[in-house]
C-alpha positions as CSV (number, residue, x, y, z in Angstrom):
1,M,118.8,-147.5,54.0
2,S,119.7,-144.7,52.0
3,I,123.0,-143.1,51.8
4,W,121.7,-139.7,51.3
5,K,119.4,-137.7,53.4
6,D,116.2,-136.7,51.8
7,N,116.2,-133.0,51.9
8,T,113.2,-132.8,49.6
9,A,110.9,-133.2,52.4
10,P,108.1,-130.8,51.9
11,R,108.7,-127.6,53.8
12,Q,106.2,-125.2,54.7
13,A,107.0,-122.1,52.6
14,P,106.2,-118.9,54.4
15,T,103.1,-117.4,53.0
16,P,103.6,-113.8,52.1
17,A,101.6,-111.4,54.1
18,P,98.6,-110.1,52.2
19,E,99.2,-106.8,50.6
20,P,97.2,-104.1,52.2
21,R,94.3,-103.3,49.8
22,E,92.5,-100.0,49.5
23,P,88.8,-100.2,49.8
24,A,87.0,-100.2,46.5
25,P,86.1,-96.6,45.5
26,R,82.5,-95.7,46.2
27,Y,80.5,-93.2,44.2
28,E,79.8,-90.1,46.0
29,P,77.9,-87.3,44.3
30,P,80.0,-84.1,43.9
31,A,79.5,-81.5,46.6
32,K,77.4,-78.6,45.6
33,P,79.6,-75.6,45.0
34,E,79.1,-72.7,47.4
35,L,78.3,-69.4,45.8
36,V,81.2,-67.2,46.7
37,S,81.4,-63.7,45.3
38,T,85.0,-63.0,44.5
39,P,86.3,-60.4,42.1
40,A,88.5,-63.1,40.3
41,V,85.5,-65.3,39.6
42,A,82.8,-62.7,38.9
43,P,82.1,-62.1,35.2
44,A,83.1,-58.8,33.8
45,P,80.3,-56.6,32.7
46,A,79.6,-56.4,29.0
47,P,81.4,-53.5,27.3
48,T,79.2,-50.6,26.3
49,P,79.4,-49.9,22.6
50,R,81.2,-46.6,21.9
51,A,81.7,-44.7,18.8
52,D,85.3,-45.3,17.6
53,P,86.2,-43.0,14.7
54,N,88.7,-45.5,13.4
55,V,86.2,-48.3,13.0
56,P,83.8,-47.9,10.1
57,R,80.1,-48.1,11.0
58,K,77.8,-50.6,9.3
59,E,75.6,-48.9,6.8
60,S,72.1,-50.0,5.8
61,L,70.7,-49.1,2.4
62,I,67.2,-48.4,1.2
63,A,67.6,-49.0,-2.5
64,S,66.2,-46.6,-5.2
65,D,63.3,-48.9,-6.1
66,I,62.1,-49.3,-2.5
67,T,59.4,-47.4,-0.7
68,I,59.1,-47.9,3.1
69,E,56.8,-46.5,5.8
70,G,57.8,-46.9,9.4
71,K,60.6,-46.0,11.8
72,I,64.4,-46.4,11.6
73,E,66.4,-46.7,14.9
74,G,69.9,-48.0,15.3
75,G,73.5,-47.6,16.0
76,G,74.9,-47.8,12.4
77,S,74.5,-45.5,9.4
78,V,71.7,-45.4,6.9
79,R,71.8,-44.5,3.2
80,I,68.4,-43.7,1.6
81,A,68.3,-44.0,-2.2
82,G,64.5,-44.7,-2.4
83,K,61.5,-43.3,-0.5
84,F,61.1,-43.4,3.2
85,K,58.1,-42.1,5.2
86,G,58.7,-42.0,9.0
87,D,61.2,-40.9,11.6
88,A,64.9,-41.9,11.4
89,S,67.1,-41.9,14.5
90,V,70.6,-43.3,14.1
91,Q,73.8,-42.9,16.0
92,G,75.8,-43.0,12.8
93,D,75.4,-41.0,9.6
94,L,72.2,-40.5,7.6
95,T,72.6,-39.9,3.8
96,I,69.7,-39.0,1.5
97,E,70.9,-39.7,-2.0
98,A,70.0,-37.6,-5.1
99,G,66.5,-38.7,-6.3
100,A,65.6,-40.0,-2.8
101,K,63.0,-38.6,-0.5
102,L,62.6,-38.8,3.3
103,T,59.4,-37.6,4.9
104,G,59.7,-37.4,8.7
105,G,62.0,-36.3,11.5
106,V,65.7,-37.0,11.6
107,R,68.3,-37.5,14.4
108,A,71.8,-38.6,13.4
109,A,75.4,-37.8,14.0
110,K,75.9,-36.4,10.5
111,V,73.2,-35.7,7.9
112,T,74.1,-35.4,4.2
113,I,71.3,-34.4,1.9
114,A,71.5,-34.7,-1.9
115,G,67.8,-35.6,-2.4
116,E,64.7,-34.3,-0.7
117,L,63.9,-34.0,3.0
118,E,60.3,-33.0,4.1
119,G,60.6,-32.8,7.8
120,N,63.0,-31.5,10.5
121,V,66.5,-32.5,11.4
122,E,65.9,-32.4,15.2
123,E,69.5,-33.1,16.2
124,A,72.8,-33.5,14.3
125,S,76.4,-32.6,14.9
126,H,76.8,-31.7,11.2
127,I,74.4,-31.2,8.3
128,E,75.6,-31.0,4.7
129,L,73.3,-29.7,2.0
130,L,74.6,-30.7,-1.5
131,P,73.7,-28.8,-4.7
132,S,70.8,-31.1,-5.6
133,S,69.2,-31.0,-2.1
134,V,65.7,-29.8,-1.3
135,V,64.7,-29.3,2.4
136,I,61.3,-28.3,3.6
137,G,61.6,-28.1,7.4
138,D,63.8,-26.9,10.2
139,L,67.4,-27.8,10.8
140,K,69.3,-28.0,14.1
141,A,73.0,-28.8,14.0
142,G,76.4,-28.0,15.5
143,T,77.6,-27.0,12.0
144,L,75.9,-26.5,8.7
145,T,77.4,-26.6,5.2
146,V,75.3,-25.4,2.3
147,A,76.5,-25.9,-1.3
148,A,75.5,-23.5,-4.1
149,G,72.3,-24.7,-5.7
150,A,70.8,-26.2,-2.5
151,R,67.3,-25.2,-1.7
152,M,65.6,-24.9,1.7
153,R,62.3,-23.6,3.1
154,G,62.4,-23.5,7.0
155,Q,64.7,-22.3,9.8
156,A,68.3,-23.3,10.4
157,D,69.7,-23.3,14.0
158,F,73.4,-24.0,14.1
159,G,76.6,-23.1,15.8
160,W,75.2,-23.3,19.3
161,G,76.8,-26.6,20.1
162,E,76.0,-30.2,19.0
163,G,72.6,-29.6,17.4
164,K,71.1,-27.7,20.3
165,G,69.6,-24.2,20.1
166,K,70.9,-21.2,22.1
167,H,68.0,-21.6,24.5
168,G,66.9,-25.1,23.5
169,S,63.9,-23.6,21.8
170,G,64.8,-24.3,18.2
171,S,63.5,-20.9,17.2
172,G,66.7,-20.0,15.3
173,G,67.1,-17.0,17.7
174,G,64.4,-14.5,16.6
175,S,62.5,-11.7,18.1
């Protein structure tokens, strides 16, 4: 017999309760977003370009050794040092350098002529004829500056407001 009591008898250890497990995540396709028109989400309209007098406009150049036939349209400014045959309509300034020639109609904010223009300035806020300028055609402008030595054959209609004639006829006011 033994003097001691065997306490090492195998005891049943309590089994811990299983931890609650979350079900394995299942793939679900994302829900389609509903189209809701709210002011906070709607994209802002693109800004309209405006003429800012503090920001210089881009200027395109037709170099002195270039001859072009066609049409010029755009929002910037154009400087002609060569020869251009066609109409030019720009929102910026149009400059015809000394020795250059433009044959066609012109619409621009400001027109500066040091070379030759064979055609009409149909609309401009200001026209400046420099001493070397030669114009064969009619001019319509809000204001007109003519330097001594400038030559012109045609009619000038100015002072009636932003390049428009008194009656819109472009006749220069006559009989």
